[in-house]
C-alpha positions, 0 to 999 in steps of 0.5 A: 548626207541624205538618209537615203543615199548609199554611204559607199565611203563609210562601207569601204572605210569599215571594210578596210579598217577590218581587213587591216585589223584596226579599231576605230580608236586606233585609226582615230589616234593615227589620224589625230582625230576622234573615235566619234568622227570615224564613227560618223564617217562610217555611218554616213553622218560626215563627209571627209575632206580630200586630205583626210581621204589621203591620210586614211589611205596611208594609215590603212596602207592602201595601194593605188587601186584601193585608194582610188576606190576610197577617193571615188566613194568620197566624191573625189577623182581617182589619182594616178600619175603618168608612167613611162611605157618604155621603162624597163619594168614594162618590158613584159607589157610591151611584148604582150601588146606587140604580140596583140598587134601582130595577131590583128594583122591583116587589120590596121591597129595602133596602140595609144596612151591616155592622150592618144599618142602613138606607142606602136603600130602593126604592119597592116596600119602602115600598109593601109595608110600608105595607100593615101599618105606618104611614108614620110608623112606617116612616119611623122604621125605622133597622135592618133586623134590628130591623125584622124583630124588631118583631113576628111576622106574624099567623098565622106558624108560631112555630117558623119565626119563632123560627128566623129570630130565632135565626139573626140573633142567632147571626150578630150574637153571633159577629161581636161575639165575633170582633171585640169591636165594641161596636156588635155587642155592643149589638145582641146585648143589644137583640135578645136582650131581644126577648120573641119570642126563645126562651131557647135561641136559641143551641141552635136556631141551632147546628142551622141553617146560614145561606143567602143565600136562605131562605123567610119568611112575611110579611103582605101585604094581610091575607094571610100569604104566603111569600117568598124573602128574598135577600141580595146582597153589594155591594163588592169581595171579598177573602179569606175573612172579608174584604170591602172597606168599605163592607160593603153588602148588598141584601136583597130579597123575592120572592114564592114564587108568580108569581101575586102582582103587587106592581107595582100598589102602586107607583102611589100617592104613596110617600115615605120618608127613605131613598127617593131616586127 
């Protein structure tokens, strides 16, 4: 390790060893290692294997968040297993996100998981897209990204539309390469095969930086209009590149102009399998 490099792993290891009141000798014994090796890890003179990082986390009784800090500091990706959002223990979270979606009316909003699969929608989302998509087609939507990819709005600037697709694909591709998650790999194959995706999508996306909010063009009541697409992360945050599961995102559309009143569309009979109020 470079003498000028910040030894994040060593500092974290020493921190947690002292929090737990464990000496170097005791930790070394529990790991079937040596005190000298523990000292080298803390001083940045040695880099731990991935297996050793896991063993240290278990020896120091670290939870998912703190184990993830330790893994990231050692140069390994955080580990987190997918959880079931519909499980009984997440009843409180479902209620909280439902209240959030209701509060966003009259602006279209959806709740998605880490793979952008739809979990909940609000009334405004149903009302907004009923203007251009049949109720039957809307009820079949399972994934927000795939819904965005379905077809460009009539009259939208082609380069703007392709930039949006390229950015989505870049995010999905890099998640696939980092995690080797088969679900992400399958998403990349499906999205990249869309006829609207330019062949040089990776080069296009490489010149663009992602933002939590960006402008999009959407058709509404026969007119092409500009909206702000805003993503809000839901959940307890941890270190860089780690968020506790379930990793949830609320995506909302806000009209660029204050003159557009979306509330008038909420008076009708609205239904959707993922609309829970």
